[in-house]
C-alpha positions in Angstrom: -10.1 0.2 8.4 -9.0 -1.3 11.6 -6.9 -4.4 11.2 -6.7 -7.4 13.6 -4.1 -9.9 12.4 -4.6 -13.3 14.0 -1.8 -15.8 13.7 -1.2 -19.1 15.3 2.1 -19.0 17.1 4.5 -16.2 17.8 7.3 -15.3 15.4 10.5 -16.8 16.7 12.8 -16.2 13.8 14.8 -13.0 14.2 14.1 -11.9 10.6 10.4 -12.5 11.0 10.2 -10.5 14.3 12.1 -7.6 12.5 9.8 -7.8 9.5 6.6 -7.9 11.6 7.9 -4.9 13.6 8.9 -2.9 10.5 5.7 -3.4 8.5 3.4 -3.0 11.6 4.9 0.4 12.2 4.5 1.3 8.6 0.9 0.2 8.4 0.0 2.1 11.6 0.7 5.4 9.6 -2.4 4.5 7.5 -4.7 2.4 9.8 -5.0 1.0 13.3 -3.4 -2.5 13.6 -3.2 -5.1 16.2 -1.5 -8.4 15.9 -2.5 -11.3 18.1 -0.7 -14.6 18.4 -2.8 -17.5 19.4 -1.6 -20.7 21.0 -0.6 -23.5 18.7 -2.5 -26.8 19.1 -4.9 -29.1 17.4 -6.3 -27.6 14.1 -9.9 -27.7 15.4 -9.0 -25.8 18.5 -6.9 -23.3 16.6 -9.7 -22.7 14.1 -12.3 -22.3 16.9 -10.1 -19.7 18.6 -9.5 -17.8 15.3 -13.3 -17.7 14.7 -14.0 -16.5 18.2 -11.3 -13.7 18.0 -12.6 -12.6 14.6 -16.3 -12.5 15.4 -18.1 -9.5 13.9 -15.2 -8.6 11.7 -14.7 -9.0 7.9 -12.7 -12.2 7.8 -9.8 -12.4 5.3 -8.4 -15.9 5.6 -5.1 -16.9 4.1 -5.5 -20.3 2.4 -4.0 -22.1 -0.5 -7.4 -22.4 -2.1 -7.9 -18.6 -2.1 -7.8 -15.9 -4.7 -4.4 -15.1 -6.0 -4.1 -11.3 -6.6 -1.6 -8.8 -7.8 -0.8 -6.0 -5.3 -2.8 -3.6 -7.4 -5.9 -5.9 -7.3 -5.5 -6.2 -3.5 -5.3 -2.5 -3.1 -8.4 -2.0 -5.2 -10.3 -4.7 -3.2 -9.3 -3.0 0.1 -10.7 0.3 -1.3 -13.9 -1.4 -2.3 -14.3 -2.8 1.2 -13.8 0.6 2.8 -16.3 2.1 0.3 -18.8 -0.6 1.4 -18.4 0.6 5.0 -16.3 -2.3 6.3 -14.8 -0.8 9.5 -12.7 -3.7 10.7 -11.0 -6.7 9.1 -9.4 -9.8 10.6 -6.5 -11.3 8.7 -6.3 -14.9 9.7 -3.2 -17.0 9.4 -3.5 -20.6 10.5 -1.1 -23.1 12.0 0.9 -25.8 10.3 -2.1 -28.1 9.8 -4.1 -25.3 8.1 -7.8 -24.3 8.7 -10.9 -26.4 9.2 -13.7 -26.4 6.7 -15.8 -24.5 9.1 -13.3 -21.6 9.3 -12.9 -21.6 5.5 -16.7 -21.4 5.0 -16.9 -18.5 7.5 -14.4 -16.5 5.5 -15.6 -13.4 3.8 -12.6 -13.6 1.5 -10.1 -16.4 1.0 -6.8 -15.3 -0.4 -3.6 -17.1 -1.2 -0.2 -15.4 -1.0 1.4 -18.0 -3.3 1.0 -21.4 -4.7 3.9 -22.3 -2.4 3.1 -23.4 1.1 4.6 -20.7 3.4 5.7 -21.1 7.0 3.4 -19.1 9.1 6.0 -16.6 10.3 7.0 -15.9 6.7 3.3 -15.7 5.6 2.8 -13.1 8.4 5.6 -10.9 7.1 4.5 -11.2 3.5 0.9 -10.4 4.4 1.9 -7.4 6.4 4.1 -6.1 3.6 1.2 -6.5 1.1 -1.2 -4.6 3.4 1.4 -1.8 3.7 1.9 -1.9 -0.1 -1.8 -1.6 -0.7 -2.0 1.5 1.5 1.0 2.9 -0.3 -0.6 2.3 -3.7 -3.8 4.0 -2.5 -1.9 7.0 -1.1 0.2 7.3 -4.3 3.5 7.0 -2.4 6.6 5.9 -4.3 6.9 2.6 -2.4 5.1 0.7 -5.1 6.6 1.3 -8.5 4.8 -1.3 -10.6 
């Protein structure tokens, strides 16, 4: 599956930049990945840009109202999507004001990383790590030992 990760704002924190780089490189051993940072602004403008950039893709939207999964459940769901013939997925991470209702309704899958509200840079690193972990689980590599 081809991944397009869309995030509002570029990572500025050094640890986030390092994490994004590390997990991006790891994911690319399993699947094509592109990360696109979109300009921060008014929530409606952000959501419109996210919708436009994710057109024709399976939309996975990070949102506090979404499904909370274990890593194994996430890996199984990704396998199901691939078996259904989903060729490309957009992982969408909003800005500090969250998503509009329109964007949420357009999601093919709403997921939540935690009941905590996460800063977008941290959410990006966690999401990338979980994508990598899912591929590791599917491949049977020792990265996931749970």
